[in-house]
C-alpha positions as CSV (number, residue, x, y, z in Angstrom):
1,M,-89.6,46.3,-36.8
2,K,-91.8,49.3,-37.0
3,K,-89.9,52.4,-38.0
4,L,-88.4,54.2,-35.1
5,F,-90.4,57.1,-33.8
6,I,-88.3,59.5,-31.7
7,A,-90.0,61.2,-28.8
8,A,-88.5,63.1,-25.9
9,I,-89.2,61.3,-22.6
10,F,-92.4,62.5,-21.1
11,L,-91.4,62.6,-17.4
12,L,-88.4,63.1,-15.2
13,A,-87.2,60.3,-13.0
14,A,-86.0,61.3,-9.5
15,S,-82.5,60.7,-8.4
16,N,-79.5,62.7,-7.3
17,D,-77.2,62.0,-10.3
18,Y,-76.7,65.6,-11.1
19,A,-75.9,67.0,-7.7
20,C,-73.3,69.6,-6.9
21,S,-71.7,70.5,-3.6
22,I,-72.9,74.1,-3.3
23,C,-76.0,74.8,-5.4
24,G,-78.2,72.2,-3.8
25,C,-79.4,70.8,-7.2
26,G,-79.3,67.2,-6.1
27,G,-82.3,64.9,-5.5
28,G,-84.4,65.0,-8.7
29,N,-82.1,66.4,-11.4
30,F,-82.1,63.5,-13.7
31,Y,-82.6,63.8,-17.5
32,M,-84.1,60.6,-18.9
33,G,-83.1,60.9,-22.5
34,L,-84.9,59.5,-25.6
35,I,-87.2,56.6,-25.7
36,P,-87.8,54.3,-28.7
37,N,-91.2,53.5,-30.1
38,F,-92.5,50.0,-29.1
39,K,-95.6,48.1,-30.1
40,S,-96.2,46.1,-26.9
41,K,-93.2,46.2,-24.5
42,F,-89.5,46.7,-24.3
43,I,-86.6,46.3,-21.9
44,G,-83.2,47.9,-22.0
45,V,-80.1,49.2,-20.3
46,R,-79.1,52.9,-20.2
47,Y,-76.0,54.8,-19.1
48,S,-76.0,58.5,-18.3
49,Y,-73.2,60.9,-17.3
50,A,-72.9,64.4,-16.0
51,E,-69.9,66.6,-15.1
52,Y,-69.9,69.7,-12.9
53,H,-67.2,72.1,-11.7
54,T,-67.5,74.3,-8.6
55,K,-65.2,77.1,-7.6
56,L,-66.0,79.7,-4.8
57,I,-66.0,83.2,-6.1
58,N,-64.5,84.7,-2.9
59,D,-61.9,81.9,-2.6
60,P,-60.8,80.3,-5.9
61,T,-58.6,77.8,-4.0
62,Q,-61.9,76.1,-2.8
63,F,-63.1,73.9,-5.7
64,S,-64.6,70.5,-6.6
65,H,-65.0,68.4,-9.8
66,N,-68.1,66.2,-9.7
67,F,-68.8,63.2,-12.0
68,Y,-72.1,61.5,-11.9
69,N,-72.7,58.1,-13.5
70,T,-75.8,56.0,-13.7
71,V,-76.4,52.5,-15.2
72,E,-80.1,51.8,-15.3
73,I,-82.5,49.0,-16.3
74,W,-85.6,50.5,-17.9
75,S,-88.8,48.9,-19.3
76,G,-92.0,50.0,-21.0
77,F,-95.4,48.5,-21.5
78,N,-98.3,49.6,-23.7
79,I,-101.7,48.9,-22.2
80,G,-104.3,48.9,-24.9
81,S,-104.1,51.7,-27.4
82,R,-104.1,54.7,-25.0
83,W,-102.1,53.8,-21.9
84,Q,-98.3,53.5,-21.4
85,L,-96.3,52.5,-18.4
86,L,-92.6,53.0,-17.8
87,A,-90.4,51.8,-14.9
88,F,-86.7,52.5,-14.0
89,L,-84.2,50.8,-11.6
90,P,-80.9,52.9,-11.4
91,Y,-77.5,52.1,-10.0
92,H,-75.4,55.2,-9.3
93,Y,-71.7,55.7,-9.1
94,N,-70.7,59.3,-8.2
95,V,-67.1,60.6,-7.9
96,Q,-65.9,63.9,-6.5
97,F,-62.4,65.5,-6.5
98,D,-62.0,68.6,-4.3
99,D,-59.3,70.7,-2.6
100,D,-59.9,69.3,0.9
101,L,-60.7,65.6,0.6
102,G,-59.1,64.7,-2.7
103,H,-60.9,61.7,-4.2
104,A,-64.3,60.5,-2.8
105,S,-66.9,58.2,-4.3
106,K,-70.3,56.8,-3.5
107,N,-72.3,54.1,-5.2
108,G,-75.4,52.0,-4.8
109,L,-79.0,51.3,-6.0
110,G,-81.1,54.4,-6.4
111,D,-84.7,55.3,-6.1
112,I,-87.3,53.4,-8.2
113,T,-89.6,55.4,-10.5
114,V,-92.8,54.3,-12.2
115,L,-94.5,56.6,-14.7
116,G,-97.9,56.3,-16.5
117,S,-99.2,58.2,-19.5
118,Y,-102.6,58.5,-21.3
119,K,-103.0,59.4,-25.0
120,L,-105.6,62.2,-25.0
121,F,-105.9,62.1,-28.8
122,D,-104.1,60.8,-31.9
123,T,-105.0,62.4,-35.2
124,R,-103.6,61.4,-38.6
125,Y,-103.9,63.3,-41.9
126,L,-103.3,61.6,-45.3
127,K,-102.5,64.0,-48.1
128,N,-101.9,61.4,-50.8
129,Q,-100.2,58.0,-51.1
130,T,-96.8,59.2,-50.1
131,N,-97.3,62.2,-47.8
132,N,-99.0,62.1,-44.4
133,A,-99.0,63.9,-41.0
134,S,-100.0,63.1,-37.5
135,Q,-100.4,64.7,-34.0
136,Q,-100.6,63.2,-30.5
137,V,-101.1,64.7,-27.1
138,W,-100.2,62.7,-23.9
139,I,-100.9,63.5,-20.3
140,G,-99.3,61.6,-17.4
141,G,-98.0,61.3,-13.9
142,G,-95.9,59.1,-11.8
143,I,-94.3,58.3,-8.4
144,K,-90.7,57.8,-7.2
145,I,-90.2,55.3,-4.4
146,P,-87.3,55.9,-2.0
147,A,-85.3,52.7,-2.5
148,G,-81.9,54.4,-2.5
149,T,-80.0,55.1,0.7
150,F,-80.4,58.4,2.5
151,N,-78.3,57.9,5.7
152,V,-77.3,61.5,6.7
153,D,-78.6,63.3,9.7
154,V,-79.8,66.7,8.4
155,N,-80.1,68.0,12.0
156,D,-76.5,67.4,12.8
157,S,-74.6,70.7,12.9
158,T,-71.6,69.1,11.1
159,T,-73.7,68.0,8.1
160,T,-73.1,70.0,5.0
161,L,-75.1,70.5,1.8
162,A,-72.4,68.5,0.0
163,D,-73.2,65.5,2.3
164,I,-76.9,65.7,1.5
165,N,-76.4,66.0,-2.2
166,A,-74.0,63.1,-2.2
167,Q,-76.7,60.7,-1.0
168,I,-77.7,57.9,-3.5
169,G,-81.4,58.3,-2.6
170,T,-83.6,61.2,-1.4
171,G,-85.5,59.3,1.3
172,S,-88.7,60.8,0.0
173,V,-91.7,59.9,-2.1
174,D,-92.0,62.3,-5.1
175,L,-94.8,62.9,-7.6
176,F,-94.7,63.8,-11.3
177,L,-96.9,65.6,-13.8
178,N,-96.5,65.9,-17.5
179,T,-98.0,66.8,-20.9
180,R,-96.4,66.0,-24.3
181,H,-97.2,67.1,-27.8
182,E,-95.9,65.2,-30.9
183,I,-96.3,66.2,-34.5
184,Q,-94.9,64.6,-37.6
185,F,-94.8,65.6,-41.3
186,D,-93.7,62.6,-43.3
187,H,-90.1,61.8,-42.0
188,F,-89.8,65.0,-40.0
189,G,-91.2,65.6,-36.6
190,I,-91.1,67.8,-33.4
191,N,-91.7,66.6,-29.9
192,S,-92.3,69.1,-27.1
193,S,-93.0,68.4,-23.5
194,V,-93.5,70.1,-20.1
195,S,-92.8,68.1,-16.9
196,Y,-93.0,69.0,-13.3
197,K,-91.6,67.1,-10.3
198,I,-93.2,67.7,-6.9
199,G,-90.7,66.8,-4.1
200,L,-92.2,65.7,-0.8
201,P,-90.4,65.9,2.6
202,N,-88.6,62.8,3.7
203,S,-88.7,61.3,7.3
204,Q,-86.3,64.0,8.5
205,N,-88.5,66.7,7.0
206,Y,-85.9,67.5,4.3
207,K,-87.4,68.4,0.9
208,Y,-85.5,68.4,-2.4
209,G,-86.7,71.3,-4.6
210,N,-89.5,71.0,-7.1
211,K,-88.3,70.9,-10.7
212,L,-89.7,72.2,-14.0
213,M,-88.4,70.8,-17.3
214,L,-89.1,71.9,-20.8
215,N,-88.0,70.0,-24.0
216,S,-88.4,70.7,-27.7
217,I,-86.6,68.2,-30.0
218,A,-86.7,67.9,-33.8
219,F,-86.0,64.7,-35.5
220,Y,-85.7,63.2,-39.0
221,R,-86.1,59.5,-39.9
222,I,-83.9,57.9,-42.6
223,T,-84.9,54.3,-43.5
224,K,-83.1,52.0,-45.9
225,K,-83.1,48.2,-46.2
226,G,-84.6,47.6,-42.7
227,L,-82.3,50.1,-41.0
228,T,-83.7,53.3,-39.5
229,I,-81.4,56.2,-38.5
230,T,-83.0,59.1,-36.7
231,P,-80.8,62.2,-36.0
232,N,-82.3,64.7,-33.5
233,A,-81.5,68.0,-32.0
234,G,-83.2,70.5,-29.7
235,L,-83.3,72.5,-26.5
236,T,-83.9,71.5,-22.9
237,Y,-84.6,73.9,-20.0
238,E,-84.5,72.9,-16.3
239,N,-85.4,75.0,-13.3
240,T,-84.9,73.5,-9.8
241,A,-86.4,75.3,-6.8
242,S,-84.6,75.6,-3.4
243,N,-84.3,72.7,-1.1
244,K,-86.1,73.1,2.2
245,L,-85.7,71.8,5.8
246,N,-88.8,72.1,8.1
247,G,-90.4,74.3,5.5
248,H,-87.6,76.8,5.3
249,K,-85.3,77.4,2.3
250,I,-81.8,76.0,2.4
251,Y,-79.2,78.7,1.7
252,L,-75.6,78.4,0.6
253,S,-73.3,77.4,3.5
254,D,-70.2,78.2,1.5
255,G,-69.0,80.9,-1.0
256,L,-70.3,84.3,-2.0
257,N,-72.2,86.0,0.8
258,S,-73.0,82.9,2.7
259,G,-76.7,82.7,3.7
260,T,-77.8,85.1,0.9
261,Y,-78.3,82.9,-2.1
262,A,-80.8,80.0,-1.9
263,T,-80.0,76.6,-3.3
264,G,-81.3,75.5,-6.7
265,G,-80.8,77.0,-10.2
266,C,-81.5,76.7,-13.9
267,T,-79.9,75.7,-17.1
268,L,-80.6,75.9,-20.8
269,N,-78.9,73.2,-22.8
270,A,-78.5,72.4,-26.5
271,L,-79.1,68.7,-27.3
272,A,-77.9,66.5,-30.2
273,G,-78.2,62.8,-30.7
274,A,-79.2,59.9,-32.9
275,E,-81.2,56.6,-32.7
276,I,-80.5,53.5,-34.8
277,S,-83.0,50.7,-35.1
278,I,-82.5,47.3,-36.6
279,Q,-85.4,44.9,-36.3
280,Q,-86.2,44.7,-32.5
281,V,-83.0,46.4,-31.3
282,T,-82.6,50.2,-30.8
283,I,-79.4,51.9,-29.9
284,G,-79.5,55.6,-29.0
285,A,-77.2,58.4,-27.7
286,N,-77.3,62.1,-27.0
287,L,-75.1,64.9,-25.8
288,Q,-76.1,68.1,-24.0
289,L,-74.0,71.2,-23.7
290,P,-75.1,74.3,-21.7
291,L,-76.0,77.5,-23.5
292,A,-76.9,79.5,-20.3
293,Q,-76.9,78.5,-16.6
294,D,-77.2,80.0,-13.1
295,F,-76.3,77.7,-10.2
296,A,-75.1,79.0,-6.8
297,A,-74.6,82.6,-8.0
298,G,-72.4,81.3,-10.9
299,Q,-70.1,79.3,-8.7
300,T,-71.2,75.9,-10.1
301,K,-71.0,75.2,-13.8
302,L,-72.4,72.2,-15.8
303,N,-69.7,71.1,-18.3
304,V,-71.5,68.3,-20.2
305,K,-74.2,65.6,-20.0
306,G,-74.4,62.5,-22.0
307,M,-76.7,59.4,-22.5
308,L,-76.3,56.0,-24.2
309,H,-78.8,53.2,-24.3
310,I,-79.7,49.9,-25.9
311,S,-83.3,48.5,-25.8
312,F,-85.0,45.4,-27.1
313,A,-88.7,45.3,-28.2
314,L,-90.4,42.2,-26.9
């Protein structure tokens, strides 16, 4: 099997895995993880996890612990030498513990995402017989199809932000834009990407916030006797805009100065992981921990994110 080339995923997939009950950061806050290199096509299974804790500043007795789990089938296809297509079918299982309801959970199939990318250029430099370098630039876009359930009435006065964020689907078609730069020097490389999700209103005119995501990940490939191990580490930044209803921003319905702070927020995370490749099989995992974050005026905190996958080159 061709040596594993680690690259940060070039686009976000839309789902509400990483929602929280106050900040309104659901509906599109999904970190895809790392993708293995493949010559023609691949298929795999991926598990992702995120954990949040929310506590109201003006009433610490009001709290919730949120756990978001996704098992997903993912697949990739190379079309010629410059085009790449990726598709994702997720199944979500979300759990919440809070002071009022105790234990609550929701599960089901999520929204389907299809992403495409075009290789703008691929330049390789050969220094001698043992040392070489290369650069690639990709541009891409995609679409999210609302296959997951969104069965809450946003115009009902009893509906809360927590009810909306707990939905398995967004009920909306969303669009994606991306650019990615990859550079390698022998076994060492850096992958940097900028991705942007454009959330469109659903049938009830509810719009999940647009999202900007920046990644920069360094990796090093270690190859011996057909086994390739690639440790990697880097930074990720996410900024999610406010949700909107009928074109107006959604504000916090609970907590500090209700109606003052808009939904949405941002986080800067440190990432570390590894990929292992044996012939046509690739196993990968990563862990993200927050370095700085600001959700719901500091009332919601991300504790940890994680990802585990296995894929098969076909």
